[in-house]
N, C-alpha and C positions, 0 to 999 in steps of 0.2 A: 583455488578460491580463497576469499578472505576469511580469516578465522573469526569466530564470534568475539564481540567486544568484551574486554575485561570489565569488572565491576568498579574500576576506578573512575574518578571524576573526569568527565570530558567536557569540552566547550559546548555551549548550548546548542549551536547549530552545526555540530560535528558532522562531517560527511566523508565517507570513503568513496571517492569517485571512480573506483575500479569497476570493471565489467568483464564478462567473459570475452576472451579474444575474438574480435570480429574479423571474419575472413576477408572482409573488404571486397571491393569490386574486381580486383585483379586476381584473387585466389578463388577458385571455384568452391561453392558450398556443396557438401555431400548431401544429396537428397535422400532422405530416409523415409519410407512410407510410414505415415502416422495417421491412424484412423480416428474418426469420431466414435466414441462409445455408442454402440447401437441402442442401448437402453436409455442412455441419458440424452441423446440428441446432440445438437451443436455444442462444441466445446467453447468455453469462455475463459478469458483471462481472469483469474481469481481476484486480482487487485482492483481492477476497474469494472469488471463485469461485462466487458464488451466482447463480441464474438471473435474467435480466431478463424480465419478464412483460408480455404485451400489455396496453395501457392504462396502463402505468407511465410516469410522467414521468422521463426520464433526461437525463443530460448526454452529448451525442454529439460525438465528435471527427470533424469533417468531413473531416479529412485521410485517416484510415484506417478510418472507420466503426466505431470502438470505442465501446461504450456503457458508462456508469457510473451506478450508483445515486448520488443526490445526496450521501449521506454519504461515499461513496468519493471523489467529486470534491472535497469539502471537505477530506478527508484529503490529497489530492494537492496542493491549493492550499497547504496548510500545510507539507508536507514534501517536495514535488517541484517547487516553483516553478510549479505549474499545468501541468506537462507530461504529456502522454499517455504511459502506460507502454509502449505498443506502438510508436508512431512517434516519440515523444519531442518532438513539436511542442507548443508552448505557446500557439498561437493557433488560431482556428477552432473553438472550443468553442461548442456551441449547445444550448439546452433543446429537447427534442423529446418527443413522446408516442409511445411504442412501439406501432406498429399491426400490422396484418396484412400478409402479403407484398405488397410494392408496389415502389416505385421504387428503394429503396436496400437493398442487402444488408448487414446488420449482421454484423460478424465474430463468430465463435462464442465467442470469449473471448480469453485471453492467448496470446501467441506465444512467451513465454519460459518460463513455468512449466509445461513439459511433461515435466520429469523432475526427479528429486531430485538436488540438488547437494551436494557436500561442500566442505570448505575449499579444496581445490586447484582447484575448478571455478568460482570466483566471478569471476575476472578477466574483464572485458568485459561484465559484466551489470549494471553500475551504472545506476540510474535505471529499472530494469525490475522486474517482479514475479518472484520466484523461490520455489521450494520448497527449503528447506535442511534438512539433517539433520546433527546433530553432537552431541558429548558436552559437556555443560556443565562447565567447570572452575572457575568462580567466579561470585560475585554480589557486586556493590558498589553502593552508593547514594551519589549526590552529596549532600554536606552542604548545598551552596548551593541546589540546586533540587529535591532529592528524586527526581531521575531514577534509574531502576534500570538497571544494566548487567549483563546476563547474558552472561558471558564464555566464549568458546570457545578462548581462549589463556590460559595461566597467566602472570599478571602482576599486580603490586600497583597499577599505574597503570590506572585504569578506561578510559583512552582507548587503550591499546595493544591491537592485535590486533582480530580480528573479534568483534562483540558484537551482542546483541539489546537493543534499547532500548525501555523503557516509561516514558513521562513521568509525573510525579507526579499530574497531573490525571486520569490513567486508572487509577491504582493501585487505587482502590476497586472499579472495575468488574472488574478482574482477580481481586481477592480474592473478590468475590461469586460469581465463576464457579468458585471452588475452586482457584485457582492461587496458590501460595505459592512465591516465587522461590527461597528458600533450599532448598526441598525438591528443586529441580531439579539441584543440584550433584551431579556424579557420574553423572547419568542422561543418556540420549540424548533429544533432542527433535526434532520435525519442525515447521517453521514456514513458513508462507506469508506473504510480506510484501514490502514495497518495499525493495530493496537500494539503498543510496545511499553515495556516498563523500563524507562530510562534509568540508568544506574545513579544519576544525580538528581533528576528532576521528576521522577515518578511516572505514574501511569498517564499515557497520552495517546491520542489517535491522530494519525497523519494521513489525510486524503491525498491521493495522487494529483487530482486536478479539481477545478471548480465544479465539474459535472458530477462529482461524487457527493455534493451537498444539495439538500432540499430544505428550504426555509418554510416551515409550516405556519399555521395560524397561531396567534398569541394565545 
């Protein structure tokens, strides 16, 4: 697995596009019985909150039994150094087929995104999934990379203060979903995403997809 990033400066939209080896279509996937936790109910992907369904091929953290959709795991490889958002381990990931109740109890979902956080609540939650709600005070775009910064602190420096980050490669997908970042200024938004403390650019939240954003009333 990918080692955690060093604290040195990295490019703004640095991505490690690695992923756990995919067995592919020609190599059989070992089906391991993975149960839903009886007390918790249906298991969910902690990054996007969507259900994991029986028969689905998932990426399983063998340390804490957290399951991920493959697309979520690719996202975490790129933006969280391949670390699980529940136990924060970056080793022990395995492809599995989600089965019926059996030997292993799959955790129901995330352990951190259980309440809505404000600006004063973010300390101590880096490298986990959170649900954040706040008022957008500005929107800036990097001339060098096209990365969008949706700011929750008033500052002309795009790197100052807490911000929501959308990379240029994802902009079309957001606009097709009806999101126009300039329209958010002055409004409250609720976002589910990966909270990370970037070594060069500070605290930021990265949603996996447009579905993780709700624009609330002004």
